[in-house]
N, C-alpha and C positions, 0 to 999 in steps of 0.2 A: 023239580020233577021233570020239567021240560028238558033240562040238560041231560038227565039220565036217559030219557027216551031217545034223545038224539044220539047218544053214545051207542045204545042198543041197536039203533037203526043202521049204524055204520057196519060194514062187512069186516069183522075181525076174524082172524088176525090180519094185521097190516105188516107187510114185509118191507124192511128198510135196508138198503145197501149203504154202508158207511165208507166214503171215499177219503183216504188218508192224504197226508202231505205229498207234494211233488218236489219240493225244493231241498237245498242243501246237498248238492251234487245230483241234479235231476237226471233221471234215467227215463227219457221220453218213450222208449220202446216198452218199458215195464208199465208206464202210466197208460199207454194206449192199450196194453193187454188188460189192465184192470178195467178200463172203460168198456172194452169189448166184452169182458166177462160179465160186467153188470148188465149190459144190453141182453146178453144171452140168458141171464138169470131172471130178467124181467121183474124187478122189484116194483112195489107200489110207490115208493118214495126213494130218492137218493139224498143222503145227508152228508155234507162235506164238513171237514174240520179245518179247512183253510190252507194257506200257503200254496196257491196255484202257480204263482209267478215268482221269478227271482230277479229283483232289481239290484240287490246288494247296495242300497243307498243311492242308486243312480236312476233318476226318473226316466231318462231316455231308454235305458235298458229295460225298465219295468214296462213301459208302453210297448216296446218291441215284443216282449215276452207275452203280454196280454194279447196282442194281435195274433201271435202264433198259437196260443193256447185256446182262445175262444172257439175256433172251429172244432177242436177236440171236445171241449166241454159241451158244445152245442149238440153233439151226438147224444148226450144225456138230457140236456135241458129241453130239447125239442120233443122228447118222448115222455119223460117222467117229471113229476113235480120234484123240484130241486131246491134244497135248502143251502144257500151260500153262507159260509162263515169266514170272516176275514182272519188272516194270519199275519204274523209280524213281517213276513216278506211281501205281503200284499199291501199293507198300510204301515207307514212309519212316521207320517206327518199329515198335516191337513191337506196338502196338495195330493198326496197319494190316496187319502180318504175320498177326495172328490173324484179321482180317477176310478176308485172302486165303485162309487155310485154310478158313474158313467158306464162302466163295463158290465156290471152285474144287475143294474136296475134296482138295487136294494139298499136300505140303510145298513150300516155296519152293525148296529144293535137294533133289534126289533122283535116283534112277536108275529108268528105265522101260524095259521090254522089250516091243516091239510088232512083230509080224510079222517076227521074226528080226533086228530092228535094236535096238540098245541106245542109248537117249538119256540122256546125262549132263547134267542141268540144274543149273547153278550160279547161285545167287541173287546177282547183282551190284547189286541195286536201291539199296542204301545205301552202295555203295563209290564214292568220288570219285576215288581213286587206286589203281592196281594195286600190291599190296605183297607182300612175302615171306610174310606171314600168309595172304594170298589163295592163294598158290601151295601152301601146306601143305594148305589146305582142298580145293583142286582135286585135289591128289595123293591125298588120302584118298578122294575120290569115285572117281577113276579106278582106284585100286588095288582097288576093290570090284567091278570088272567083269572079264569075260573078254575081253581085248583081241584075242583071235583071232577073235572075232565082229565083224561090221560094226557100227560105232558112230559116233555123232554127238555132238559137244559143243555145247551151246547155252547162251547167257546173254544178258542184255539189252544190256550195254554192250560193244561190240567194241573193247576196249582194244588189241587187236593192230593196229588201224588208227589209233589215236589218237596223234598226234605228240607230245602233251604228257605221255604216260605215261613211267614209268621204263623206259628202253630195256633195261637189264640184266634187270629182272624180266620184261619181255615176251619177251626172248630165252630166258630160262630156261623160260618157259611153252611157247614154241614147241619148245624142246628136249624137253620132256615129251611134247608132241603127236607129235613125230617118233619118239620112243621107243615110244609106245603105239599110234600109227597110226589115229586117227579118219579116216573118209572126208571129213568136213567139220567146220568150226568156224563156228558161226552166231551172229550178234548182230543188233541193231537200233539203237534209241536215237537215232542221229544223222540219221535220215530221209533218208539218201542210200544208194543202191545202190553197193556196191563189191565186187568179187570178185577174188581173186588166188590162184594156186596156188603153193605153196612146198613143195618136197621131197615132192611127192605128196599134199599135203593142200590141200583147197579151203577158203580163208578167205573168209567172206561178211559183209558188213554189209547187211542187208535194208532197203530203202526202206519208206516208210510205206504203209499200206493204207487209212488213213482220216484223215490229217491234211491240212489245206487246203494246196494247192499252187497259188497264184494264177497263176504263170508257169512252167510245166514246162520243165526243161532236161534232156532225156534223156541228152545226152552227159555230164552231170555226175551222172547217176543220180538226179536230182531230179524225180520224178513219182510219182503215186499208182500203186501196183502190187501184184502178188502174185508170189511166187516159185514156181518149179516144179522140184523136184529129182527126178531119176530115179536110183534107187539099185540097183546090183548088189552082189553080195556082196563085190566087191573094187574097185569104182569108183563114181563119181558124176558125173552131168551136171547142169547148172543153167542155167535160162533164166528170163526175167522177162516177165510178161504185163501189158499194160494195154490201154486202149481203142484205142491207136494201133497196136498190133501186139505182136510177140514180139521180145525183145532177147536177145542172147547174153550170157554171163556177163562177157565182157571189155569191155563197153561203158564201164566205168569201173573202173580198178584201184585197189587200196589205195594205191599210190604216188601216183597222180594225185589221189585224194581228199585225201591228206595234204598234197600240194603246194598244192592249191587252198585248203585250210584255212590253211596257213602264210602264203600270200600275203594272204588276207583278214584274218588276225589279226596278222601281224607285218611285213608289207611297210611299212606306214605307221605312224610314230609322230609325233604332232604336239604341239607346245606348246599348251596350252589357250588359246583366244582370250580376250583381255582388252581391254575397250573403252578402257582408259587407254593402251594401247601403240600404236605406229605401225607395227609389223611383226608378222608371223606366221611361224613356222618349222615346217617339215615335213621329216621325214627318211625316206628310202627305204632299206630294208635288204634286200640280196639274199637269196634263199631257195634258189637253185640255183647249182651250180658251173659256170655258163656265162653269157655275156652275154644280157641280156634288155632289150628296148625297152619302156618303160612310157609309156603315154599318160594324161595327167591332164586331165580336162575339169572345170573348176571353176565351180559356180554360187555366186556370191559372197554371196547373201542380202542382208543390209543392211550388210555389212562392206566392200564395195568392194575386194575382194582383187584384186591384180594381180601377175603376169599371169593370164589366164583359162584358157589352154591351154598345156600343156607336153608335150614328148616327151623322155624322159630314158633313156639307156642305163645300166643298172646291171650290175655284175659281182661284184667281190670286196669292195669297200669301201662302206659306207653313203654316201649322197649327201644333203647337207643343202640344202634349198631355202628361200629367204627371199622372202616376199611382203610387199608394202606393203599397208596397210589404212587406211581412213578411215571407221570405223563411224558409222552414222547413229543416230538415237534409240534404237530398240528393238533388242535383240540377236537378235530373231527376225523373219523367217526366218533360220536359221543356215546357214552355208555347207555345201555338199555337194559331194563329189568323185566323179566317175565314173572308175573305173580300168579300163584295158584292157591286157592283155598276153597272151603265149603262155606255156605251161608244159608241163613233162613231156616225155618222150621222143617223144611223138606230136604235140607242138606244138599242143595244144588251146588254144583261145582262152578266156580268163577275163575276165569283166566283172563288176564289183561296185561298190557305192556305199560311200563312207566318209563318216561324219558327223563333222565337225570339232567337238570339244567346246567348249562355251561355259562358261568359268569365271566364276562369279558369287560375289560376297562380300556379306555383311551384317554389321552390327555390333550386338552385344548390349551396350548401355551399362549401367553399374551404376545400379540404382534399387531401389525397394522395391515390386515388383509385387504385386498382390493377385489371386489366381486366382479370378476371378468371371465371366469371359467378356465383360467390358465394355471393358477397356483405357482406364481413366480418364486424364485429363490428367496428364502427368508420369511415367506408368508406362513409356511407350514413346516414343521420339523419332520425329518425323515429318520428311519424308514417309515413308509406308509403301512397301515394295518392290512393284513391279508387274511386268508382262510375263512371261507364262507361255507355254510352247510345247506343241503337241500331240505325238503320238508320231513325227511325221515332221519335227519341227523348225520347223514353220510356227506362226504365232500361233494359240493355241487358240480354238475357237469358244465356249468356256465364257463365261458372264457374268463380270463383273469379279471378280477375286480379288486381294487384297492381304494383306501380312503385315508384321510387325515383330518384333524380338527384344529381350530384356533379360535381365539377370542380377542376382541378389541375392548373388552369390558362391558360394552353395551349389547353386543350380539355374539351368538355362537355361529361360527363358520364351519361348514363341512364341505370338503371337496372329494368327489368320488370319480375315479378314472376306471374306464371299462374297455376292454378289447371287444370289438364288434363280434356279434354272432355270425356264423356262416350262413344261416338261413334268414330270409326276409321275414321279420316278425316284429310285432309291437314290443318295444323295450322301454322300461322305465326304472328309475331308482326310487325307492320308497323310504320314508322316514316317519317314525312314530315317536312322539314326545309326550312325557307326562307333564300336564299343565297345572297351574297354580290352583284352580278352582275344582280340582278333582276330575276334570275332563281330559280327553286324549286328543292331541293334535296329530292329524294324519295328512301327510303330503306325498303326492306322487309327481315326479318330474320326468317327462317323456323325452325321448331322444330328439324329437322335433322341436323341443323347447317349450311345449305346452305343459300345463300342470293342472292337477286336481288337488284341492285343499279342503278338508272337512274337519269338523270338530265333533267328536263322539262325546256327548255330554254325560254327566254323572247320572242323568235321568234316562239314559239309553237312546237319546235322539241323535240323529245325524243332521248337522247344519253346516252351512258354508263357512269356511275360514277365509277371511278376506284381507286382514291386516296383520302386520307384524312379521312378515317374511318377504324375502326376495330370492329369485333364482336366476341363474344364467347357464346356458348349455353351449358348449363349444365342441364341434365335430371336426375331427381330423381324419386323415387317411388311415383306416383300420382300427380306429378307436374313437370313443367319445367321452366327454368329461362334463359333469354337472357340478355346479357350486351353488351353495345356498347360504343364506344368513337369516337367522331367526332371533327375534328380540329375547334377550335373557329374562326380561320382566315377565314374559309369558310362561316361563318354565318353573316347575317345582324343583328346587334345589335342596339337597341334604348334604351339609358339609362341603358345599361348592361342587357337588356332583349332580349332574342332570341324568335322568333315566331316559334312555333312547334305544330304539330299534332302528337298524339300517338293513335294507335288503335290496335285491335286484330281481326283476322279473323279465323274462323274455319268452313269450309263447308258453310252452309246457315246462320250461326250465325255470328254476327258482333258486336263489341263494340268499341266506340270511347270516348276518354277522354273529348274532347270538341265537342259539337254539335251546329250546323251542321258541317260536315267535307267536305272540298273542298280544292282547290289549291290556295285560296285567302289568302294572309298573314294577311289581316285585320280580318279574322275570325278564326285565329289560337289561340292556347293557348300561354301563356307567361311563360318563364322560366328565372328567375333572376340568373345571374352568379356572385357570390360573388368574389370580388377582395381580394387577401391575404392582411392581415394587415402588414403594413410596420413596422418592429421591431424598426426602429429609432424613 
């Protein structure tokens, strides 16, 4: 009874501004606009969904970004009650969690009561998959509140809208929510607005408030925005605001967001392109239980793929398409496919680009390399490998970059030679290896001889990589050369092939040996390690 009287004494409705992500190509001008708009709209509370700063695994960069962003956030925190929520760019290990506490003055997971509303904040920053253990943590948090009061659950990652999460665990989470009755369940992270009501609860994925959106798509929830929640003691309304106007919560549903994701990620599977073959194979896999017509418009690059345009109807079974190819000298520009189709119960149109992977191989012949940054005669076989692509699959604007590989049975050696850039800029060569335990080894070697080495674990953590590699840099007039050796025992080999990415970065320019570049071993290049011939 006392609790209900307290609720009635609060001045409802309570107006809450929802501040979205800033990271993943931050646009600080847009973020400042969002902050200024919130100040002008004068909400009662500001609710964040996390990702204020961008460290990219580097604590020094994180600290610098916090120092730059705090004055911007203080324009809000000095005026309005502010609910901090940690994102994966804010916290990725215990050190950055401690920095979070230092800069925000809050615990990553906690309960806050503000103006008659309880906010349950769960820290999902380091969680890549939603698990039973996460459910236990959430249950413990929720069990600590009076669920007869109006309350909101907030976390960074909206796993309730993520098609790749464990559906049983998500269903159990939703069951807990239905049992305890929050007005809203709020997340961010994926930079897309989606909102959907289920059994009286509003589930939200908030779009970004300060991440660059070069080509806004409002119907897909992809635009710079801030959310506006109006909360009564037993209900909630939600709208989204940007420079173009005000949008209702149902502009993009969670179901539609999931379908768009599934089409972009799972509609197409293609055999990697190999220059030695005469054909290329692509498979379309249906994502809805209804016929859909898919249009493919193919830019063949240097591969002369035929046919160039296709319209295919897909329904229950995957459809395999075979293309002829007659590749020219360079593998770049690589082929790109524009895909157009309708999806969802409202027949929204989806258009996206698919980059056809170029598979490239190199050979590490057995020799006796000396790690000196010179690559003397006999250490590496010529000709060296050439042809690097930029981030769009076009030939890179970087000056000439070539490499070769060798092995002494115990280590894989790679030598990379690069013509200097004309402008003064930070330059480095990058290497990504698939490791034995399912982790990824990531090495950057800079022109000044320094290096950064990290391990991206199978649990999604970034830790220091300290042993099992050596590097040397040799700088000459007009060019520089880096040579590295990595222990073969660290690498995951299939038929004596290691999965490797090699790239070069210089300021705004970038070049990669295999396009596209990511941390997925299935899209890496292959290096064959020759075993020594047994003299017997």
